[in-house]
PDB file of N, H, CA, C and O in Angstrom:
ATOM      1  N   UNK A   1     -36.779  -0.973  22.274  1.00  0.00           N
ATOM      2  CA  UNK A   1     -36.327   0.156  22.914  1.00  0.00           C
ATOM      3  C   UNK A   1     -36.268   1.378  21.994  1.00  0.00           C
ATOM      4  O   UNK A   1     -35.893   1.142  20.845  1.00  0.00           O
ATOM      5  N   UNK A   2     -36.550   2.549  22.278  1.00  0.00           N
ATOM      6  H   UNK A   2     -36.855   2.741  23.211  1.00  0.00           H
ATOM      7  CA  UNK A   2     -36.544   3.621  21.527  1.00  0.00           C
ATOM      8  C   UNK A   2     -35.363   4.503  21.633  1.00  0.00           C
ATOM      9  O   UNK A   2     -34.523   4.249  22.497  1.00  0.00           O
ATOM     10  N   UNK A   3     -35.223   5.444  20.897  1.00  0.00           N
ATOM     11  H   UNK A   3     -35.905   5.650  20.195  1.00  0.00           H
ATOM     12  CA  UNK A   3     -34.110   6.344  21.048  1.00  0.00           C
ATOM     13  C   UNK A   3     -34.618   7.415  22.231  1.00  0.00           C
ATOM     14  O   UNK A   3     -35.761   7.845  22.391  1.00  0.00           O
ATOM     15  N   UNK A   4     -33.487   7.694  22.962  1.00  0.00           N
ATOM     16  H   UNK A   4     -32.559   7.345  22.832  1.00  0.00           H
ATOM     17  CA  UNK A   4     -33.802   8.751  24.068  1.00  0.00           C
ATOM     18  C   UNK A   4     -32.706   9.784  23.655  1.00  0.00           C
ATOM     19  O   UNK A   4     -31.749   9.608  22.901  1.00  0.00           O
ATOM     20  N   UNK A   5     -33.132  11.059  24.428  1.00  0.00           N
ATOM     21  H   UNK A   5     -33.910  11.202  25.041  1.00  0.00           H
ATOM     22  CA  UNK A   5     -32.284  12.348  24.349  1.00  0.00           C
ATOM     23  C   UNK A   5     -32.062  12.937  25.702  1.00  0.00           C
ATOM     24  O   UNK A   5     -32.884  12.967  26.618  1.00  0.00           O
ATOM     25  N   UNK A   6     -30.936  13.366  25.708  1.00  0.00           N
ATOM     26  H   UNK A   6     -30.268  13.342  24.964  1.00  0.00           H
ATOM     27  CA  UNK A   6     -30.488  13.943  26.968  1.00  0.00           C
ATOM     28  C   UNK A   6     -29.903  15.382  26.558  1.00  0.00           C
ATOM     29  O   UNK A   6     -29.205  15.377  25.544  1.00  0.00           O
ATOM     30  N   UNK A   7     -30.075  16.515  27.154  1.00  0.00           N
ATOM     31  H   UNK A   7     -30.641  16.519  27.978  1.00  0.00           H
ATOM     32  CA  UNK A   7     -29.478  17.674  26.883  1.00  0.00           C
ATOM     33  C   UNK A   7     -28.698  18.424  28.176  1.00  0.00           C
ATOM     34  O   UNK A   7     -29.142  18.570  29.315  1.00  0.00           O
ATOM     35  N   UNK A   8     -27.773  18.727  27.795  1.00  0.00           N
ATOM     36  H   UNK A   8     -27.412  18.607  26.870  1.00  0.00           H
ATOM     37  CA  UNK A   8     -26.697  19.490  28.950  1.00  0.00           C
ATOM     38  C   UNK A   8     -26.371  21.023  28.438  1.00  0.00           C
ATOM     39  O   UNK A   8     -26.149  21.330  27.266  1.00  0.00           O
ATOM     40  N   UNK A   9     -26.389  21.822  29.445  1.00  0.00           N
ATOM     41  H   UNK A   9     -26.569  21.573  30.396  1.00  0.00           H
ATOM     42  CA  UNK A   9     -25.834  23.178  29.336  1.00  0.00           C
ATOM     43  C   UNK A   9     -24.361  23.043  29.700  1.00  0.00           C
ATOM     44  O   UNK A   9     -23.937  22.593  30.764  1.00  0.00           O
ATOM     45  N   UNK A  10     -23.558  23.541  28.564  1.00  0.00           N
ATOM     46  H   UNK A  10     -23.903  23.906  27.699  1.00  0.00           H
ATOM     47  CA  UNK A  10     -22.208  23.655  28.898  1.00  0.00           C
ATOM     48  C   UNK A  10     -21.565  24.940  28.494  1.00  0.00           C
ATOM     49  O   UNK A  10     -21.202  25.223  27.352  1.00  0.00           O
ATOM     50  N   UNK A  11     -21.461  25.714  29.605  1.00  0.00           N
ATOM     51  H   UNK A  11     -21.756  25.484  30.533  1.00  0.00           H
ATOM     52  CA  UNK A  11     -21.142  27.129  29.535  1.00  0.00           C
ATOM     53  C   UNK A  11     -19.951  27.437  28.746  1.00  0.00           C
ATOM     54  O   UNK A  11     -19.975  28.452  28.049  1.00  0.00           O
ATOM     55  N   UNK A  12     -18.851  26.650  28.766  1.00  0.00           N
ATOM     56  H   UNK A  12     -18.831  25.826  29.333  1.00  0.00           H
ATOM     57  CA  UNK A  12     -17.604  26.841  28.315  1.00  0.00           C
ATOM     58  C   UNK A  12     -17.468  26.708  26.907  1.00  0.00           C
ATOM     59  O   UNK A  12     -16.419  27.060  26.368  1.00  0.00           O
ATOM     60  N   UNK A  13     -18.351  26.269  26.293  1.00  0.00           N
ATOM     61  H   UNK A  13     -19.204  25.983  26.730  1.00  0.00           H
ATOM     62  CA  UNK A  13     -18.017  25.989  24.736  1.00  0.00           C
ATOM     63  C   UNK A  13     -18.301  27.414  23.820  1.00  0.00           C
ATOM     64  O   UNK A  13     -19.327  28.092  23.762  1.00  0.00           O
ATOM     65  N   UNK A  14     -17.236  27.562  23.261  1.00  0.00           N
ATOM     66  H   UNK A  14     -16.402  27.011  23.309  1.00  0.00           H
ATOM     67  CA  UNK A  14     -17.066  28.841  22.427  1.00  0.00           C
ATOM     68  C   UNK A  14     -16.783  28.708  20.957  1.00  0.00           C
ATOM     69  O   UNK A  14     -17.011  29.613  20.155  1.00  0.00           O
ATOM     70  N   UNK A  15     -16.258  27.498  20.629  1.00  0.00           N
ATOM     71  H   UNK A  15     -16.073  26.762  21.280  1.00  0.00           H
ATOM     72  CA  UNK A  15     -15.592  27.435  19.072  1.00  0.00           C
ATOM     73  C   UNK A  15     -15.582  26.018  18.750  1.00  0.00           C
ATOM     74  O   UNK A  15     -15.945  25.090  19.473  1.00  0.00           O
ATOM     75  N   UNK A  16     -15.111  25.977  17.549  1.00  0.00           N
ATOM     76  H   UNK A  16     -14.816  26.731  16.962  1.00  0.00           H
ATOM     77  CA  UNK A  16     -15.135  24.633  16.753  1.00  0.00           C
ATOM     78  C   UNK A  16     -14.265  23.614  17.596  1.00  0.00           C
ATOM     79  O   UNK A  16     -14.624  22.439  17.664  1.00  0.00           O
ATOM     80  N   UNK A  17     -13.166  24.040  18.212  1.00  0.00           N
ATOM     81  H   UNK A  17     -12.874  24.994  18.157  1.00  0.00           H
ATOM     82  CA  UNK A  17     -12.445  23.118  18.921  1.00  0.00           C
ATOM     83  C   UNK A  17     -13.143  22.563  20.083  1.00  0.00           C
ATOM     84  O   UNK A  17     -13.030  21.381  20.407  1.00  0.00           O
ATOM     85  N   UNK A  18     -13.916  23.476  20.756  1.00  0.00           N
ATOM     86  H   UNK A  18     -14.008  24.437  20.493  1.00  0.00           H
ATOM     87  CA  UNK A  18     -14.620  22.921  21.746  1.00  0.00           C
ATOM     88  C   UNK A  18     -15.639  21.962  21.371  1.00  0.00           C
ATOM     89  O   UNK A  18     -15.863  21.023  22.135  1.00  0.00           O
ATOM     90  N   UNK A  19     -16.390  22.101  20.106  1.00  0.00           N
ATOM     91  H   UNK A  19     -16.208  22.863  19.485  1.00  0.00           H
ATOM     92  CA  UNK A  19     -17.333  21.129  19.559  1.00  0.00           C
ATOM     93  C   UNK A  19     -16.575  19.998  19.463  1.00  0.00           C
ATOM     94  O   UNK A  19     -17.102  18.975  19.900  1.00  0.00           O
ATOM     95  N   UNK A  20     -15.227  19.893  18.903  1.00  0.00           N
ATOM     96  H   UNK A  20     -14.799  20.724  18.548  1.00  0.00           H
ATOM     97  CA  UNK A  20     -14.736  18.665  18.362  1.00  0.00           C
ATOM     98  C   UNK A  20     -14.395  17.850  19.594  1.00  0.00           C
ATOM     99  O   UNK A  20     -14.614  16.639  19.615  1.00  0.00           O
ATOM    100  N   UNK A  21     -13.807  18.564  20.730  1.00  0.00           N
ATOM    101  H   UNK A  21     -13.629  19.548  20.713  1.00  0.00           H
ATOM    102  CA  UNK A  21     -13.343  17.800  21.746  1.00  0.00           C
ATOM    103  C   UNK A  21     -14.555  17.211  22.530  1.00  0.00           C
ATOM    104  O   UNK A  21     -14.371  16.092  23.010  1.00  0.00           O
ATOM    105  N   UNK A  22     -15.720  17.777  22.723  1.00  0.00           N
ATOM    106  H   UNK A  22     -15.870  18.686  22.333  1.00  0.00           H
ATOM    107  CA  UNK A  22     -16.909  17.212  23.157  1.00  0.00           C
ATOM    108  C   UNK A  22     -17.477  15.982  22.565  1.00  0.00           C
ATOM    109  O   UNK A  22     -17.746  14.936  23.156  1.00  0.00           O
ATOM    110  N   UNK A  23     -17.633  16.286  21.192  1.00  0.00           N
ATOM    111  H   UNK A  23     -17.415  17.136  20.712  1.00  0.00           H
ATOM    112  CA  UNK A  23     -18.115  15.297  20.165  1.00  0.00           C
ATOM    113  C   UNK A  23     -17.059  13.990  20.429  1.00  0.00           C
ATOM    114  O   UNK A  23     -17.541  12.889  20.696  1.00  0.00           O
ATOM    115  N   UNK A  24     -15.848  14.146  20.355  1.00  0.00           N
ATOM    116  H   UNK A  24     -15.457  15.040  20.139  1.00  0.00           H
ATOM    117  CA  UNK A  24     -15.045  13.178  20.381  1.00  0.00           C
ATOM    118  C   UNK A  24     -15.233  12.177  21.624  1.00  0.00           C
ATOM    119  O   UNK A  24     -15.455  10.970  21.533  1.00  0.00           O
ATOM    120  N   UNK A  25     -15.100  12.924  22.797  1.00  0.00           N
ATOM    121  H   UNK A  25     -14.920  13.905  22.871  1.00  0.00           H
ATOM    122  CA  UNK A  25     -15.372  12.172  24.021  1.00  0.00           C
ATOM    123  C   UNK A  25     -16.770  11.517  24.205  1.00  0.00           C
ATOM    124  O   UNK A  25     -16.872  10.343  24.563  1.00  0.00           O
ATOM    125  N   UNK A  26     -17.886  12.341  23.941  1.00  0.00           N
ATOM    126  H   UNK A  26     -17.803  13.294  23.651  1.00  0.00           H
ATOM    127  CA  UNK A  26     -19.192  11.736  24.112  1.00  0.00           C
ATOM    128  C   UNK A  26     -19.492  10.622  23.090  1.00  0.00           C
ATOM    129  O   UNK A  26     -20.147   9.650  23.468  1.00  0.00           O
ATOM    130  N   UNK A  27     -19.087  10.698  21.915  1.00  0.00           N
ATOM    131  H   UNK A  27     -18.555  11.488  21.609  1.00  0.00           H
ATOM    132  CA  UNK A  27     -19.296   9.856  20.808  1.00  0.00           C
ATOM    133  C   UNK A  27     -18.961   8.457  21.020  1.00  0.00           C
ATOM    134  O   UNK A  27     -19.411   7.602  20.258  1.00  0.00           O
ATOM    135  N   UNK A  28     -18.118   8.124  22.108  1.00  0.00           N
ATOM    136  H   UNK A  28     -17.752   8.819  22.727  1.00  0.00           H
ATOM    137  CA  UNK A  28     -17.526   6.778  22.432  1.00  0.00           C
ATOM    138  C   UNK A  28     -18.367   6.120  23.587  1.00  0.00           C
ATOM    139  O   UNK A  28     -18.189   4.960  23.958  1.00  0.00           O
ATOM    140  N   UNK A  29     -19.192   6.879  24.055  1.00  0.00           N
ATOM    141  H   UNK A  29     -19.336   7.822  23.753  1.00  0.00           H
ATOM    142  CA  UNK A  29     -19.835   6.407  25.318  1.00  0.00           C
ATOM    143  C   UNK A  29     -20.989   5.540  24.784  1.00  0.00           C
ATOM    144  O   UNK A  29     -21.737   5.920  23.883  1.00  0.00           O
ATOM    145  N   UNK A  30     -21.091   4.256  25.451  1.00  0.00           N
ATOM    146  H   UNK A  30     -20.484   3.947  26.183  1.00  0.00           H
ATOM    147  CA  UNK A  30     -21.983   3.262  24.944  1.00  0.00           C
ATOM    148  C   UNK A  30     -23.448   3.778  24.910  1.00  0.00           C
ATOM    149  O   UNK A  30     -23.990   4.470  25.772  1.00  0.00           O
ATOM    150  N   UNK A  31     -23.957   3.339  23.818  1.00  0.00           N
ATOM    151  H   UNK A  31     -23.516   2.777  23.119  1.00  0.00           H
ATOM    152  CA  UNK A  31     -25.331   3.647  23.494  1.00  0.00           C
ATOM    153  C   UNK A  31     -25.446   5.155  22.641  1.00  0.00           C
ATOM    154  O   UNK A  31     -26.483   5.355  22.010  1.00  0.00           O
ATOM    155  N   UNK A  32     -24.662   5.913  22.638  1.00  0.00           N
ATOM    156  H   UNK A  32     -23.819   5.750  23.150  1.00  0.00           H
ATOM    157  CA  UNK A  32     -24.699   7.327  22.044  1.00  0.00           C
ATOM    158  C   UNK A  32     -24.644   6.947  20.584  1.00  0.00           C
ATOM    159  O   UNK A  32     -23.822   6.173  20.094  1.00  0.00           O
ATOM    160  N   UNK A  33     -25.672   7.619  19.902  1.00  0.00           N
ATOM    161  H   UNK A  33     -26.340   8.248  20.301  1.00  0.00           H
ATOM    162  CA  UNK A  33     -25.924   7.636  18.218  1.00  0.00           C
ATOM    163  C   UNK A  33     -25.376   8.920  17.788  1.00  0.00           C
ATOM    164  O   UNK A  33     -24.524   8.998  16.903  1.00  0.00           O
ATOM    165  N   UNK A  34     -25.896  10.010  18.459  1.00  0.00           N
ATOM    166  H   UNK A  34     -26.587   9.947  19.178  1.00  0.00           H
ATOM    167  CA  UNK A  34     -25.340  11.333  17.737  1.00  0.00           C
ATOM    168  C   UNK A  34     -25.114  12.277  18.960  1.00  0.00           C
ATOM    169  O   UNK A  34     -25.727  12.147  20.020  1.00  0.00           O
ATOM    170  N   UNK A  35     -24.154  13.262  18.708  1.00  0.00           N
ATOM    171  H   UNK A  35     -23.656  13.367  17.847  1.00  0.00           H
ATOM    172  CA  UNK A  35     -24.065  14.382  19.501  1.00  0.00           C
ATOM    173  C   UNK A  35     -24.003  15.639  18.875  1.00  0.00           C
ATOM    174  O   UNK A  35     -23.179  15.833  17.981  1.00  0.00           O
ATOM    175  N   UNK A  36     -24.856  16.598  19.277  1.00  0.00           N
ATOM    176  H   UNK A  36     -25.526  16.441  20.003  1.00  0.00           H
ATOM    177  CA  UNK A  36     -24.950  17.994  18.449  1.00  0.00           C
ATOM    178  C   UNK A  36     -24.527  19.004  19.574  1.00  0.00           C
ATOM    179  O   UNK A  36     -25.072  19.015  20.678  1.00  0.00           O
ATOM    180  N   UNK A  37     -23.529  19.839  19.215  1.00  0.00           N
ATOM    181  H   UNK A  37     -23.086  19.830  18.319  1.00  0.00           H
ATOM    182  CA  UNK A  37     -23.107  20.888  20.203  1.00  0.00           C
ATOM    183  C   UNK A  37     -23.541  22.295  19.514  1.00  0.00           C
ATOM    184  O   UNK A  37     -23.103  22.620  18.410  1.00  0.00           O
ATOM    185  N   UNK A  38     -24.308  22.981  20.150  1.00  0.00           N
ATOM    186  H   UNK A  38     -24.664  22.717  21.047  1.00  0.00           H
ATOM    187  CA  UNK A  38     -24.851  24.210  19.851  1.00  0.00           C
ATOM    188  C   UNK A  38     -24.104  25.255  20.439  1.00  0.00           C
ATOM    189  O   UNK A  38     -24.366  25.487  21.619  1.00  0.00           O
ATOM    190  N   UNK A  39     -23.152  26.003  19.839  1.00  0.00           N
ATOM    191  H   UNK A  39     -22.939  25.814  18.881  1.00  0.00           H
ATOM    192  CA  UNK A  39     -22.164  26.834  20.409  1.00  0.00           C
ATOM    193  C   UNK A  39     -22.966  28.060  20.852  1.00  0.00           C
ATOM    194  O   UNK A  39     -22.692  28.581  21.933  1.00  0.00           O
ATOM    195  N   UNK A  40     -23.970  28.562  20.056  1.00  0.00           N
ATOM    196  H   UNK A  40     -24.192  28.138  19.178  1.00  0.00           H
ATOM    197  CA  UNK A  40     -24.705  29.821  20.515  1.00  0.00           C
ATOM    198  C   UNK A  40     -25.429  29.592  21.555  1.00  0.00           C
ATOM    199  O   UNK A  40     -25.418  30.504  22.382  1.00  0.00           O
ATOM    200  N   UNK A  41     -26.083  28.649  21.809  1.00  0.00           N
ATOM    201  H   UNK A  41     -26.092  27.909  21.137  1.00  0.00           H
ATOM    202  CA  UNK A  41     -26.949  28.267  22.913  1.00  0.00           C
ATOM    203  C   UNK A  41     -26.072  27.539  24.072  1.00  0.00           C
ATOM    204  O   UNK A  41     -26.654  27.321  25.134  1.00  0.00           O
ATOM    205  N   UNK A  42     -25.155  27.276  23.985  1.00  0.00           N
ATOM    206  H   UNK A  42     -24.682  27.453  23.122  1.00  0.00           H
ATOM    207  CA  UNK A  42     -24.197  26.605  24.852  1.00  0.00           C
ATOM    208  C   UNK A  42     -24.787  25.145  25.363  1.00  0.00           C
ATOM    209  O   UNK A  42     -24.672  24.749  26.523  1.00  0.00           O
ATOM    210  N   UNK A  43     -25.426  24.426  24.316  1.00  0.00           N
ATOM    211  H   UNK A  43     -25.519  24.748  23.374  1.00  0.00           H
ATOM    212  CA  UNK A  43     -26.112  23.195  24.691  1.00  0.00           C
ATOM    213  C   UNK A  43     -25.433  22.036  23.984  1.00  0.00           C
ATOM    214  O   UNK A  43     -24.869  22.104  22.892  1.00  0.00           O
ATOM    215  N   UNK A  44     -25.555  21.033  24.702  1.00  0.00           N
ATOM    216  H   UNK A  44     -26.013  20.978  25.589  1.00  0.00           H
ATOM    217  CA  UNK A  44     -25.024  19.663  24.014  1.00  0.00           C
ATOM    218  C   UNK A  44     -26.248  18.776  23.958  1.00  0.00           C
ATOM    219  O   UNK A  44     -26.869  18.632  25.011  1.00  0.00           O
ATOM    220  N   UNK A  45     -26.690  18.141  22.830  1.00  0.00           N
ATOM    221  H   UNK A  45     -26.185  18.258  21.975  1.00  0.00           H
ATOM    222  CA  UNK A  45     -27.928  17.316  22.876  1.00  0.00           C
ATOM    223  C   UNK A  45     -27.356  15.923  22.407  1.00  0.00           C
ATOM    224  O   UNK A  45     -26.729  15.838  21.351  1.00  0.00           O
ATOM    225  N   UNK A  46     -27.548  15.024  23.077  1.00  0.00           N
ATOM    226  H   UNK A  46     -28.058  15.094  23.934  1.00  0.00           H
ATOM    227  CA  UNK A  46     -27.023  13.501  22.966  1.00  0.00           C
ATOM    228  C   UNK A  46     -28.379  12.644  22.554  1.00  0.00           C
ATOM    229  O   UNK A  46     -29.455  12.853  23.115  1.00  0.00           O
ATOM    230  N   UNK A  47     -28.238  11.825  21.689  1.00  0.00           N
ATOM    231  H   UNK A  47     -27.364  11.654  21.233  1.00  0.00           H
ATOM    232  CA  UNK A  47     -29.299  10.869  21.367  1.00  0.00           C
ATOM    233  C   UNK A  47     -28.652   9.557  21.204  1.00  0.00           C
ATOM    234  O   UNK A  47     -27.592   9.409  20.598  1.00  0.00           O
ATOM    235  N   UNK A  48     -29.400   8.496  21.829  1.00  0.00           N
ATOM    236  H   UNK A  48     -30.262   8.616  22.321  1.00  0.00           H
ATOM    237  CA  UNK A  48     -29.059   7.180  21.570  1.00  0.00           C
ATOM    238  C   UNK A  48     -29.870   6.189  22.322  1.00  0.00           C
ATOM    239  O   UNK A  48     -31.005   6.552  22.630  1.00  0.00           O
ATOM    240  N   UNK A  49     -29.503   5.060  22.651  1.00  0.00           N
ATOM    241  H   UNK A  49     -28.581   4.766  22.400  1.00  0.00           H
ATOM    242  CA  UNK A  49     -30.511   4.020  23.483  1.00  0.00           C
ATOM    243  C   UNK A  49     -29.452   3.772  24.627  1.00  0.00           C
ATOM    244  O   UNK A  49     -28.223   3.722  24.580  1.00  0.00           O
ATOM    245  N   UNK A  50     -30.408   3.624  25.748  1.00  0.00           N
ATOM    246  H   UNK A  50     -31.406   3.665  25.786  1.00  0.00           H
ATOM    247  CA  UNK A  50     -29.991   3.344  27.070  1.00  0.00           C
ATOM    248  C   UNK A  50     -28.762   4.295  27.537  1.00  0.00           C
ATOM    249  O   UNK A  50     -27.711   3.838  27.985  1.00  0.00           O
ATOM    250  N   UNK A  51     -28.992   5.473  27.397  1.00  0.00           N
ATOM    251  H   UNK A  51     -29.846   5.844  27.032  1.00  0.00           H
ATOM    252  CA  UNK A  51     -27.943   6.566  27.678  1.00  0.00           C
ATOM    253  C   UNK A  51     -27.485   6.516  29.061  1.00  0.00           C
ATOM    254  O   UNK A  51     -28.281   6.283  29.971  1.00  0.00           O
ATOM    255  N   UNK A  52     -26.327   6.709  29.253  1.00  0.00           N
ATOM    256  H   UNK A  52     -25.681   6.899  28.514  1.00  0.00           H
ATOM    257  CA  UNK A  52     -25.928   6.674  30.654  1.00  0.00           C
ATOM    258  C   UNK A  52     -25.643   8.235  31.103  1.00  0.00           C
ATOM    259  O   UNK A  52     -24.685   8.818  30.595  1.00  0.00           O
ATOM    260  N   UNK A  53     -26.369   8.810  31.928  1.00  0.00           N
ATOM    261  H   UNK A  53     -27.148   8.336  32.340  1.00  0.00           H
ATOM    262  CA  UNK A  53     -26.072  10.288  32.174  1.00  0.00           C
ATOM    263  C   UNK A  53     -24.828  10.601  32.888  1.00  0.00           C
ATOM    264  O   UNK A  53     -24.198  11.640  32.689  1.00  0.00           O
ATOM    265  N   UNK A  54     -24.467   9.648  33.761  1.00  0.00           N
ATOM    266  H   UNK A  54     -24.979   8.804  33.923  1.00  0.00           H
ATOM    267  CA  UNK A  54     -23.176   9.925  34.584  1.00  0.00           C
ATOM    268  C   UNK A  54     -21.951   9.706  33.647  1.00  0.00           C
ATOM    269  O   UNK A  54     -20.921  10.372  33.744  1.00  0.00           O
ATOM    270  N   UNK A  55     -22.145   8.723  32.737  1.00  0.00           N
ATOM    271  H   UNK A  55     -22.982   8.182  32.659  1.00  0.00           H
ATOM    272  CA  UNK A  55     -20.930   8.669  31.634  1.00  0.00           C
ATOM    273  C   UNK A  55     -20.940   9.661  30.589  1.00  0.00           C
ATOM    274  O   UNK A  55     -19.890   9.946  30.015  1.00  0.00           O
ATOM    275  N   UNK A  56     -22.061  10.228  30.283  1.00  0.00           N
ATOM    276  H   UNK A  56     -22.915   9.996  30.750  1.00  0.00           H
ATOM    277  CA  UNK A  56     -22.041  11.363  29.326  1.00  0.00           C
ATOM    278  C   UNK A  56     -21.504  12.654  30.127  1.00  0.00           C
ATOM    279  O   UNK A  56     -20.758  13.418  29.515  1.00  0.00           O
ATOM    280  N   UNK A  57     -21.845  12.938  31.464  1.00  0.00           N
ATOM    281  H   UNK A  57     -22.452  12.318  31.961  1.00  0.00           H
ATOM    282  CA  UNK A  57     -21.306  13.929  32.050  1.00  0.00           C
ATOM    283  C   UNK A  57     -19.790  13.866  32.323  1.00  0.00           C
ATOM    284  O   UNK A  57     -19.060  14.856  32.373  1.00  0.00           O
ATOM    285  N   UNK A  58     -19.413  12.622  32.489  1.00  0.00           N
ATOM    286  H   UNK A  58     -20.006  11.818  32.449  1.00  0.00           H
ATOM    287  CA  UNK A  58     -17.853  12.274  32.915  1.00  0.00           C
ATOM    288  C   UNK A  58     -17.125  12.564  31.475  1.00  0.00           C
ATOM    289  O   UNK A  58     -16.097  13.241  31.460  1.00  0.00           O
ATOM    290  N   UNK A  59     -17.662  12.052  30.307  1.00  0.00           N
ATOM    291  H   UNK A  59     -18.497  11.502  30.319  1.00  0.00           H
ATOM    292  CA  UNK A  59     -17.016  12.355  28.878  1.00  0.00           C
ATOM    293  C   UNK A  59     -16.909  13.810  28.488  1.00  0.00           C
ATOM    294  O   UNK A  59     -15.940  14.184  27.826  1.00  0.00           O
ATOM    295  N   UNK A  60     -17.933  14.717  28.895  1.00  0.00           N
ATOM    296  H   UNK A  60     -18.719  14.413  29.432  1.00  0.00           H
ATOM    297  CA  UNK A  60     -18.032  16.191  28.739  1.00  0.00           C
ATOM    298  C   UNK A  60     -16.885  16.591  29.713  1.00  0.00           C
ATOM    299  O   UNK A  60     -15.989  17.271  29.213  1.00  0.00           O
ATOM    300  N   UNK A  61     -16.794  16.306  30.878  1.00  0.00           N
ATOM    301  H   UNK A  61     -17.522  15.753  31.284  1.00  0.00           H
ATOM    302  CA  UNK A  61     -15.729  16.605  31.925  1.00  0.00           C
ATOM    303  C   UNK A  61     -14.364  16.216  31.523  1.00  0.00           C
ATOM    304  O   UNK A  61     -13.405  16.894  31.893  1.00  0.00           O
ATOM    305  N   UNK A  62     -14.223  15.224  30.830  1.00  0.00           N
ATOM    306  H   UNK A  62     -15.002  14.673  30.529  1.00  0.00           H
ATOM    307  CA  UNK A  62     -12.885  14.735  30.235  1.00  0.00           C
ATOM    308  C   UNK A  62     -12.602  15.490  29.078  1.00  0.00           C
ATOM    309  O   UNK A  62     -11.424  15.504  28.722  1.00  0.00           O
ATOM    310  N   UNK A  63     -13.429  16.123  28.413  1.00  0.00           N
ATOM    311  H   UNK A  63     -14.387  16.112  28.702  1.00  0.00           H
ATOM    312  CA  UNK A  63     -13.221  17.036  27.217  1.00  0.00           C
ATOM    313  C   UNK A  63     -12.683  18.280  27.755  1.00  0.00           C
ATOM    314  O   UNK A  63     -12.093  19.043  26.991  1.00  0.00           O
ATOM    315  N   UNK A  64     -12.829  18.577  29.035  1.00  0.00           N
ATOM    316  H   UNK A  64     -13.308  17.958  29.656  1.00  0.00           H
ATOM    317  CA  UNK A  64     -12.273  19.761  29.625  1.00  0.00           C
ATOM    318  C   UNK A  64     -13.459  20.934  29.884  1.00  0.00           C
ATOM    319  O   UNK A  64     -13.185  22.134  29.865  1.00  0.00           O
ATOM    320  N   UNK A  65     -14.652  20.475  30.098  1.00  0.00           N
ATOM    321  H   UNK A  65     -14.874  19.500  30.113  1.00  0.00           H
ATOM    322  CA  UNK A  65     -15.934  21.496  30.136  1.00  0.00           C
ATOM    323  C   UNK A  65     -16.643  20.957  31.338  1.00  0.00           C
ATOM    324  O   UNK A  65     -16.720  19.755  31.594  1.00  0.00           O
ATOM    325  N   UNK A  66     -17.198  22.000  32.119  1.00  0.00           N
ATOM    326  H   UNK A  66     -17.135  22.976  31.911  1.00  0.00           H
ATOM    327  CA  UNK A  66     -18.154  21.800  33.257  1.00  0.00           C
ATOM    328  C   UNK A  66     -19.510  21.651  32.577  1.00  0.00           C
ATOM    329  O   UNK A  66     -19.839  22.315  31.593  1.00  0.00           O
ATOM    330  N   UNK A  67     -20.251  20.763  33.151  1.00  0.00           N
ATOM    331  H   UNK A  67     -19.983  20.224  33.950  1.00  0.00           H
ATOM    332  CA  UNK A  67     -21.405  20.473  32.554  1.00  0.00           C
ATOM    333  C   UNK A  67     -22.624  20.625  33.612  1.00  0.00           C
ATOM    334  O   UNK A  67     -22.518  20.298  34.794  1.00  0.00           O
ATOM    335  N   UNK A  68     -23.823  21.178  33.015  1.00  0.00           N
ATOM    336  H   UNK A  68     -23.909  21.444  32.055  1.00  0.00           H
ATOM    337  CA  UNK A  68     -24.981  21.306  33.940  1.00  0.00           C
ATOM    338  C   UNK A  68     -26.060  20.616  33.015  1.00  0.00           C
ATOM    339  O   UNK A  68     -26.236  20.972  31.850  1.00  0.00           O
ATOM    340  N   UNK A  69     -26.775  19.589  33.634  1.00  0.00           N
ATOM    341  H   UNK A  69     -26.632  19.300  34.580  1.00  0.00           H
ATOM    342  CA  UNK A  69     -27.866  19.097  33.015  1.00  0.00           C
ATOM    343  C   UNK A  69     -29.231  20.040  33.352  1.00  0.00           C
ATOM    344  O   UNK A  69     -29.460  20.527  34.459  1.00  0.00           O
ATOM    345  N   UNK A  70     -30.020  20.179  32.248  1.00  0.00           N
ATOM    346  H   UNK A  70     -29.834  19.783  31.349  1.00  0.00           H
ATOM    347  CA  UNK A  70     -30.927  21.287  32.286  1.00  0.00           C
ATOM    348  C   UNK A  70     -31.935  21.066  33.596  1.00  0.00           C
ATOM    349  O   UNK A  70     -32.545  21.971  34.166  1.00  0.00           O
ATOM    350  N   UNK A  71     -31.964  19.791  33.905  1.00  0.00           N
ATOM    351  H   UNK A  71     -31.469  19.056  33.442  1.00  0.00           H
ATOM    352  CA  UNK A  71     -32.804  19.414  34.890  1.00  0.00           C
ATOM    353  C   UNK A  71     -32.255  19.947  36.353  1.00  0.00           C
ATOM    354  O   UNK A  71     -32.981  20.341  37.266  1.00  0.00           O
ATOM    355  N   UNK A  72     -30.847  19.875  36.376  1.00  0.00           N
ATOM    356  H   UNK A  72     -30.257  19.555  35.635  1.00  0.00           H
ATOM    357  CA  UNK A  72     -29.998  20.692  37.585  1.00  0.00           C
ATOM    358  C   UNK A  72     -30.391  22.086  37.715  1.00  0.00           C
ATOM    359  O   UNK A  72     -30.447  22.578  38.842  1.00  0.00           O
ATOM    360  N   UNK A  73     -30.672  22.778  36.682  1.00  0.00           N
ATOM    361  H   UNK A  73     -30.627  22.379  35.766  1.00  0.00           H
ATOM    362  CA  UNK A  73     -30.955  24.182  36.836  1.00  0.00           C
ATOM    363  C   UNK A  73     -32.373  24.437  37.528  1.00  0.00           C
ATOM    364  O   UNK A  73     -32.611  25.491  38.117  1.00  0.00           O
ATOM    365  N   UNK A  74     -33.205  23.497  37.425  1.00  0.00           N
ATOM    366  H   UNK A  74     -33.012  22.641  36.945  1.00  0.00           H
ATOM    367  CA  UNK A  74     -34.572  23.658  38.024  1.00  0.00           C
ATOM    368  C   UNK A  74     -34.626  23.711  39.529  1.00  0.00           C
ATOM    369  O   UNK A  74     -35.533  24.330  40.087  1.00  0.00           O
ATOM    370  N   UNK A  75     -33.617  23.036  40.253  1.00  0.00           N
ATOM    371  H   UNK A  75     -32.880  22.534  39.800  1.00  0.00           H
ATOM    372  CA  UNK A  75     -33.529  22.828  41.670  1.00  0.00           C
ATOM    373  C   UNK A  75     -32.735  23.863  42.168  1.00  0.00           C
ATOM    374  O   UNK A  75     -32.492  23.930  43.372  1.00  0.00           O
TER     375      UNK A  75
END
């Protein structure tokens, strides 16, 4: 099994507190190996093995932020 990556647009991230809150929640989701929050682009990149999109979205929501998968924007 290889590492996979998921990317989410999170419009509400604006500061280091936002970054820390998202990393804290997403980092404990099973399979997650790294979480990178780009405040300027409003993106969250998650890498890991057997990533669960629903669980990651729920973790970002639990941190207090709305999340949009980039695939969602295409539809």
